[in-house]
DOBA-973923 format. One line per field, with one value per atom (N, C-alpha, C): residue in three letters; x, y, z; atom name. Coordinates in steps of 0.2 Angstrom, whole numbers, plus 2048, in hexadecimal, padded with zeros to 3 digits. Example, Ala and Ser with C-alpha at 12.3 -4.5 7.8 and 13.67 -1.06 7.14 Angstrom:
DOBA-973923
rest: [ALA; ALA; ALA; SER; SER; SER];
c1: [842; 83E; 842; 840; 844; 840];
c2: [7E4; 7EA; 7F0; 7F5; 7FB; 800];
c3: [827; 827; 827; 823; 824; 827];
atom: [N; CA; C; N; CA; C];
This chain:
DOBA-973923
rest: [MET; MET; MET; SER; SER; SER; LEU; LEU; LEU; ASN; ASN; ASN; ILE; ILE; ILE; GLY; GLY; GLY; ASP; ASP; ASP; LYS; LYS; LYS; ALA; ALA; ALA; PRO; PRO; PRO; ASN; ASN; ASN; PHE; PHE; PHE; GLU; GLU; GLU; ILE; ILE; ILE; GLU; GLU; GLU; ILE; ILE; ILE; ASP; ASP; ASP; GLY; GLY; GLY; ASN; ASN; ASN; LYS; LYS; LYS; ILE; ILE; ILE; LYS; LYS; LYS; PRO; PRO; PRO; ALA; ALA; ALA; ALA; ALA; ALA; SER; SER; SER; ASN; ASN; ASN; GLY; GLY; GLY; LYS; LYS; LYS; LYS; LYS; LYS; ILE; ILE; ILE; VAL; VAL; VAL; LEU; LEU; LEU; TYR; TYR; TYR; PHE; PHE; PHE; TYR; TYR; TYR; PRO; PRO; PRO; ARG; ARG; ARG; ASP; ASP; ASP; ASN; ASN; ASN; THR; THR; THR; PRO; PRO; PRO; GLY; GLY; GLY; CYS; CYS; CYS; THR; THR; THR; LYS; LYS; LYS; GLN; GLN; GLN; ALA; ALA; ALA; CYS; CYS; CYS; ALA; ALA; ALA; PHE; PHE; PHE; ARG; ARG; ARG; ASP; ASP; ASP; ASN; ASN; ASN; ILE; ILE; ILE; GLU; GLU; GLU; LYS; LYS; LYS; PHE; PHE; PHE; GLN; GLN; GLN; ASP; ASP; ASP; ASN; ASN; ASN; ASP; ASP; ASP; VAL; VAL; VAL; ILE; ILE; ILE; ILE; ILE; ILE; ILE; ILE; ILE; GLY; GLY; GLY; VAL; VAL; VAL; SER; SER; SER; LYS; LYS; LYS; ASP; ASP; ASP; SER; SER; SER; GLU; GLU; GLU; LYS; LYS; LYS; SER; SER; SER; HIS; HIS; HIS; GLU; GLU; GLU; LYS; LYS; LYS; PHE; PHE; PHE; ILE; ILE; ILE; THR; THR; THR; LYS; LYS; LYS; GLN; GLN; GLN; GLU; GLU; GLU; LEU; LEU; LEU; ASN; ASN; ASN; PHE; PHE; PHE; PRO; PRO; PRO; LEU; LEU; LEU; ILE; ILE; ILE; SER; SER; SER; ASP; ASP; ASP; PRO; PRO; PRO; GLU; GLU; GLU; THR; THR; THR; LYS; LYS; LYS; LEU; LEU; LEU; CYS; CYS; CYS; GLN; GLN; GLN; ASP; ASP; ASP; TYR; TYR; TYR; GLY; GLY; GLY; ILE; ILE; ILE; TRP; TRP; TRP; VAL; VAL; VAL; GLU; GLU; GLU; LYS; LYS; LYS; SER; SER; SER; MET; MET; MET; TYR; TYR; TYR; GLY; GLY; GLY; ARG; ARG; ARG; LYS; LYS; LYS; TYR; TYR; TYR; MET; MET; MET; GLY; GLY; GLY; ILE; ILE; ILE; GLU; GLU; GLU; ARG; ARG; ARG; THR; THR; THR; THR; THR; THR; PHE; PHE; PHE; VAL; VAL; VAL; ILE; ILE; ILE; ASP; ASP; ASP; GLU; GLU; GLU; LYS; LYS; LYS; GLY; GLY; GLY; LYS; LYS; LYS; ILE; ILE; ILE; GLU; GLU; GLU; ASN; ASN; ASN; ILE; ILE; ILE; TRP; TRP; TRP; LYS; LYS; LYS; LYS; LYS; LYS; VAL; VAL; VAL; LYS; LYS; LYS; VAL; VAL; VAL; LYS; LYS; LYS; ASN; ASN; ASN; HIS; HIS; HIS; ILE; ILE; ILE; GLU; GLU; GLU; GLU; GLU; GLU; ILE; ILE; ILE; ILE; ILE; ILE; ASP; ASP; ASP; PHE; PHE; PHE; LEU; LEU; LEU; LYS; LYS; LYS; ILE; ILE; ILE];
c1: [804; 800; 804; 803; 806; 802; 804; 801; 803; 7FE; 800; 7FE; 801; 7FF; 7F7; 7F4; 7EC; 7E8; 7EC; 7E8; 7E7; 7E2; 7E1; 7E7; 7EA; 7EF; 7EC; 7F0; 7ED; 7EE; 7E9; 7E8; 7EC; 7EE; 7F2; 7F1; 7F3; 7F2; 7F8; 7FA; 7FF; 7FE; 800; 7FF; 805; 804; 80A; 808; 80B; 80A; 803; 800; 7F9; 7F4; 7F6; 7F1; 7F1; 7EB; 7EB; 7EC; 7F1; 7F2; 7F0; 7EC; 7EB; 7E9; 7EC; 7EB; 7E4; 7E0; 7D9; 7D5; 7D8; 7D4; 7D6; 7DA; 7DC; 7E1; 7DF; 7E3; 7E5; 7E3; 7E5; 7EC; 7F0; 7F7; 7F9; 7FE; 801; 806; 807; 80B; 811; 817; 81C; 81E; 81C; 81D; 822; 828; 82D; 82F; 830; 832; 839; 83D; 844; 845; 84B; 84C; 84E; 852; 855; 857; 856; 858; 860; 863; 86B; 86F; 86D; 871; 873; 879; 87B; 876; 873; 86E; 868; 865; 85F; 861; 866; 868; 869; 86C; 86D; 866; 862; 85B; 857; 857; 853; 856; 85D; 860; 85E; 85D; 85B; 854; 850; 849; 84A; 84E; 84F; 851; 856; 859; 855; 850; 84B; 844; 843; 83C; 839; 83C; 838; 835; 838; 835; 82F; 82F; 829; 823; 825; 820; 81D; 822; 81F; 81A; 81A; 815; 810; 80F; 80A; 80B; 811; 813; 816; 813; 815; 81A; 81F; 824; 823; 823; 822; 827; 82B; 82F; 82C; 82D; 82B; 830; 831; 836; 833; 836; 833; 837; 83B; 83F; 83A; 83C; 838; 837; 832; 831; 838; 83A; 841; 846; 847; 84C; 84B; 844; 843; 844; 843; 844; 84C; 850; 857; 859; 857; 858; 856; 850; 84E; 852; 854; 858; 85F; 862; 869; 86A; 865; 865; 861; 85E; 85A; 855; 852; 84C; 846; 843; 83E; 837; 837; 830; 830; 829; 828; 82A; 82B; 82D; 828; 825; 820; 824; 823; 825; 820; 823; 81E; 821; 822; 825; 822; 81B; 818; 817; 81A; 81A; 813; 80E; 808; 807; 80A; 80A; 80F; 814; 819; 815; 811; 80E; 808; 804; 7FF; 802; 808; 80A; 80F; 80F; 812; 81A; 81D; 824; 828; 824; 827; 828; 82E; 830; 836; 836; 83C; 842; 847; 84E; 853; 859; 85E; 865; 869; 870; 874; 87A; 87F; 87B; 876; 873; 86E; 86D; 868; 862; 85C; 856; 853; 850; 84C; 847; 842; 83D; 840; 83E; 840; 83D; 83E; 83B; 83F; 83B; 83E; 83D; 843; 843; 83E; 839; 834; 831; 82F; 82C; 826; 820; 81A; 818; 815; 812; 80B; 807; 800; 7FD; 7F8; 7F5; 7F0; 7ED; 7E9; 7E2; 7E1; 7DB; 7DC; 7E3; 7E4; 7E6; 7E7; 7E9; 7F1; 7F3; 7FB; 7FC; 800; 802; 808; 80D; 813; 816; 81A; 81E; 825; 82A; 831; 832; 834; 836; 83D; 840; 847; 84B; 849; 84C; 854; 857; 85E; 85F; 862; 862; 864; 86A; 86D; 868; 867; 863; 85C; 85A; 852; 84E; 851; 84E; 84C; 851; 850; 84A; 84A; 845; 83E; 83D; 837; 835; 83A; 839; 837; 83A; 839; 832; 830; 829; 824; 825; 820; 820; 825; 826; 827; 82B; 82B; 832];
c2: [7FA; 800; 806; 80B; 811; 817; 81B; 821; 827; 82C; 832; 838; 83D; 844; 845; 846; 847; 841; 83B; 835; 836; 833; 832; 82E; 830; 82C; 826; 820; 81A; 81C; 81A; 81B; 817; 81A; 817; 81B; 818; 81C; 81B; 821; 821; 826; 824; 828; 82D; 833; 838; 83C; 83C; 840; 840; 83A; 838; 83A; 83C; 83E; 839; 836; 831; 835; 834; 837; 832; 834; 830; 835; 833; 838; 839; 834; 835; 83A; 83B; 83E; 846; 848; 84F; 851; 852; 854; 85B; 85E; 865; 866; 861; 861; 85D; 85F; 85B; 856; 851; 84B; 84A; 84A; 848; 841; 83C; 835; 832; 830; 82E; 827; 823; 81C; 81B; 817; 816; 80F; 80D; 806; 803; 806; 803; 808; 806; 80A; 809; 80E; 80E; 80D; 80E; 80E; 815; 816; 81C; 821; 81F; 824; 825; 820; 821; 825; 824; 828; 82F; 831; 838; 83B; 837; 839; 83B; 836; 837; 83D; 83E; 844; 84A; 84A; 851; 853; 84E; 84F; 852; 84E; 850; 857; 859; 860; 865; 864; 869; 868; 865; 863; 86A; 86F; 875; 878; 878; 87B; 877; 871; 86D; 86E; 86E; 86F; 876; 87B; 882; 883; 87E; 87F; 879; 876; 871; 86B; 869; 863; 85E; 858; 852; 84E; 84B; 847; 840; 83B; 834; 830; 82C; 827; 820; 81C; 815; 811; 80B; 806; 7FF; 7FA; 7F3; 7F1; 7F5; 7F3; 7F3; 7EF; 7EE; 7F4; 7F4; 7F9; 7FA; 7F4; 7F5; 7F8; 7F6; 7FA; 801; 803; 80A; 80E; 80B; 80E; 80F; 80A; 80B; 811; 811; 816; 81D; 81D; 824; 826; 822; 824; 826; 821; 822; 829; 82B; 831; 836; 835; 83B; 83D; 839; 83B; 83E; 843; 846; 846; 840; 83F; 837; 835; 82D; 82A; 823; 81E; 819; 817; 811; 80B; 806; 7FF; 7FC; 7F9; 7F6; 7EF; 7EB; 7E4; 7E0; 7E1; 7DD; 7E0; 7E6; 7EB; 7ED; 7ED; 7EF; 7F6; 7FA; 801; 803; 7FF; 800; 7FE; 7F9; 7F6; 7FB; 7FE; 802; 809; 80B; 811; 80F; 809; 807; 808; 807; 808; 801; 7FC; 7F5; 7F3; 7F3; 7F1; 7EC; 7EA; 7E5; 7EA; 7E8; 7EC; 7E7; 7E9; 7E5; 7E8; 7E3; 7E5; 7E0; 7E2; 7DD; 7D7; 7D8; 7D3; 7CF; 7D0; 7CD; 7D1; 7CE; 7D1; 7CF; 7D4; 7D4; 7D9; 7D8; 7DD; 7E2; 7E8; 7ED; 7F4; 7F8; 7FF; 803; 806; 80C; 812; 815; 81C; 821; 822; 827; 82B; 831; 836; 839; 839; 83B; 841; 846; 84C; 84B; 84A; 849; 84F; 852; 858; 857; 85D; 85C; 858; 857; 853; 84C; 84A; 843; 841; 847; 846; 846; 843; 843; 849; 84D; 854; 854; 84F; 84F; 848; 845; 83F; 840; 83E; 83D; 836; 833; 82C; 82B; 825; 824; 82A; 82C; 832; 831; 836; 837; 83B; 838; 83C; 843; 844; 84A; 84F; 855; 85A; 859; 853; 851; 855; 856; 85A; 861; 864; 86B; 86B; 865; 864; 865; 861; 861; 868; 86B; 872; 877; 876; 87B; 879; 873; 871; 874; 873; 875; 87D; 880; 887; 889; 885; 887; 889];
c3: [800; 800; 800; 7FC; 7FC; 7FE; 802; 804; 800; 7FF; 7FC; 800; 7FE; 802; 800; 806; 806; 808; 808; 80B; 812; 815; 81C; 81F; 824; 827; 82B; 82A; 82E; 835; 839; 840; 844; 84A; 84F; 855; 85B; 861; 865; 868; 86D; 873; 879; 87E; 87F; 880; 881; 886; 88C; 892; 894; 894; 896; 891; 88B; 886; 881; 87E; 879; 872; 86E; 868; 862; 85E; 858; 852; 84C; 846; 845; 845; 844; 848; 84E; 854; 854; 84F; 84E; 854; 85A; 85F; 85E; 859; 857; 856; 855; 854; 84D; 84A; 845; 848; 844; 846; 841; 843; 83F; 841; 83D; 83E; 83A; 83D; 839; 83B; 835; 836; 834; 839; 838; 839; 836; 837; 83E; 842; 848; 84D; 853; 859; 859; 85B; 85D; 857; 851; 84B; 849; 846; 845; 841; 83C; 838; 83C; 83F; 843; 84A; 84D; 852; 850; 84B; 849; 847; 844; 842; 849; 84E; 854; 858; 858; 85B; 858; 851; 84E; 850; 851; 853; 85B; 85F; 866; 866; 862; 863; 860; 85C; 85A; 85C; 862; 864; 866; 869; 86B; 865; 85F; 859; 857; 858; 856; 85C; 862; 867; 867; 866; 866; 860; 85B; 856; 856; 85C; 85C; 858; 857; 853; 857; 857; 85B; 856; 859; 856; 859; 854; 856; 852; 855; 851; 851; 84C; 84B; 848; 84C; 849; 84C; 849; 84C; 852; 854; 85B; 860; 865; 86B; 870; 874; 879; 87D; 87F; 883; 87F; 879; 875; 874; 873; 873; 879; 87F; 886; 886; 884; 885; 880; 87A; 875; 878; 87A; 87D; 883; 887; 88D; 88B; 886; 884; 880; 87C; 878; 87B; 881; 884; 87F; 87C; 877; 87B; 878; 87C; 878; 874; 871; 871; 86F; 870; 86A; 86B; 866; 866; 860; 860; 85E; 862; 860; 85B; 856; 851; 84F; 853; 852; 84D; 84C; 847; 840; 840; 83A; 838; 83C; 83A; 837; 83C; 83A; 834; 834; 82E; 827; 828; 822; 820; 825; 824; 821; 822; 81F; 819; 817; 811; 811; 817; 817; 819; 819; 81A; 813; 811; 80A; 809; 803; 802; 801; 804; 804; 801; 800; 7FD; 800; 803; 805; 803; 800; 7FD; 7FA; 7F6; 7F2; 7F5; 7FC; 800; 801; 7FF; 800; 806; 809; 810; 810; 815; 816; 81C; 81B; 820; 820; 824; 824; 820; 81B; 817; 81B; 81C; 820; 81D; 820; 81E; 823; 821; 826; 823; 827; 825; 82A; 827; 82A; 82A; 830; 830; 833; 82F; 831; 837; 839; 83F; 83E; 838; 836; 834; 835; 834; 82D; 829; 822; 821; 81C; 81B; 817; 81A; 817; 813; 815; 811; 813; 80E; 80F; 80C; 810; 80E; 80E; 808; 807; 806; 808; 808; 80A; 811; 814; 814; 813; 814; 81B; 820; 826; 826; 823; 823; 820; 823; 822; 822; 823; 823; 828; 82E; 833; 830; 82C; 829; 824; 820; 81B; 81F; 824; 828; 82B; 82E; 831; 82C; 826; 820; 81E; 81D; 81B; 820; 826; 82B; 82C; 82A; 82B; 832; 836; 83D; 83F];
atom: [N; CA; C; N; CA; C; N; CA; C; N; CA; C; N; CA; C; N; CA; C; N; CA; C; N; CA; C; N; CA; C; N; CA; C; N; CA; C; N; CA; C; N; CA; C; N; CA; C; N; CA; C; N; CA; C; N; CA; C; N; CA; C; N; CA; C; N; CA; C; N; CA; C; N; CA; C; N; CA; C; N; CA; C; N; CA; C; N; CA; C; N; CA; C; N; CA; C; N; CA; C; N; CA; C; N; CA; C; N; CA; C; N; CA; C; N; CA; C; N; CA; C; N; CA; C; N; CA; C; N; CA; C; N; CA; C; N; CA; C; N; CA; C; N; CA; C; N; CA; C; N; CA; C; N; CA; C; N; CA; C; N; CA; C; N; CA; C; N; CA; C; N; CA; C; N; CA; C; N; CA; C; N; CA; C; N; CA; C; N; CA; C; N; CA; C; N; CA; C; N; CA; C; N; CA; C; N; CA; C; N; CA; C; N; CA; C; N; CA; C; N; CA; C; N; CA; C; N; CA; C; N; CA; C; N; CA; C; N; CA; C; N; CA; C; N; CA; C; N; CA; C; N; CA; C; N; CA; C; N; CA; C; N; CA; C; N; CA; C; N; CA; C; N; CA; C; N; CA; C; N; CA; C; N; CA; C; N; CA; C; N; CA; C; N; CA; C; N; CA; C; N; CA; C; N; CA; C; N; CA; C; N; CA; C; N; CA; C; N; CA; C; N; CA; C; N; CA; C; N; CA; C; N; CA; C; N; CA; C; N; CA; C; N; CA; C; N; CA; C; N; CA; C; N; CA; C; N; CA; C; N; CA; C; N; CA; C; N; CA; C; N; CA; C; N; CA; C; N; CA; C; N; CA; C; N; CA; C; N; CA; C; N; CA; C; N; CA; C; N; CA; C; N; CA; C; N; CA; C; N; CA; C; N; CA; C; N; CA; C; N; CA; C; N; CA; C; N; CA; C; N; CA; C; N; CA; C; N; CA; C; N; CA; C; N; CA; C; N; CA; C; N; CA; C; N; CA; C; N; CA; C; N; CA; C; N; CA; C; N; CA; C; N; CA; C; N; CA; C; N; CA; C; N; CA; C; N; CA; C; N; CA; C; N; CA; C; N; CA; C; N; CA; C; N; CA; C; N; CA; C; N; CA; C; N; CA; C; N; CA; C; N; CA; C; N; CA; C; N; CA; C];
């Protein structure tokens, strides 16, 4: 399944600071939902830290940051603690959310094919519609692309 700008975002629910957040429920805030391959790997750490270091810009503009990978809750907890992340991570070990968002894809490394997460970022508007998509994200300067898009 491939999602496009303007599509309704597949729903999910996460609790942040005692508030249930789900794209379909509006919440009056935009959501930056980013999918990344693995906790504690160089690119994923750099990406998470870029969100961490810019969190105030997002929060000041009512934008929620949520990261998703198939790592376990325990792995996420360690990653959050080690990198002092100030936003939530969703554990998707069954890849349901990844499949709903169309980023669980066949990849290839050294001639070996396998299924994995394609690094992708979605901006979901206050009404639960997809406002922008970055596929096959390159970590360098990606945070600036998001900030520029959101004009924050």
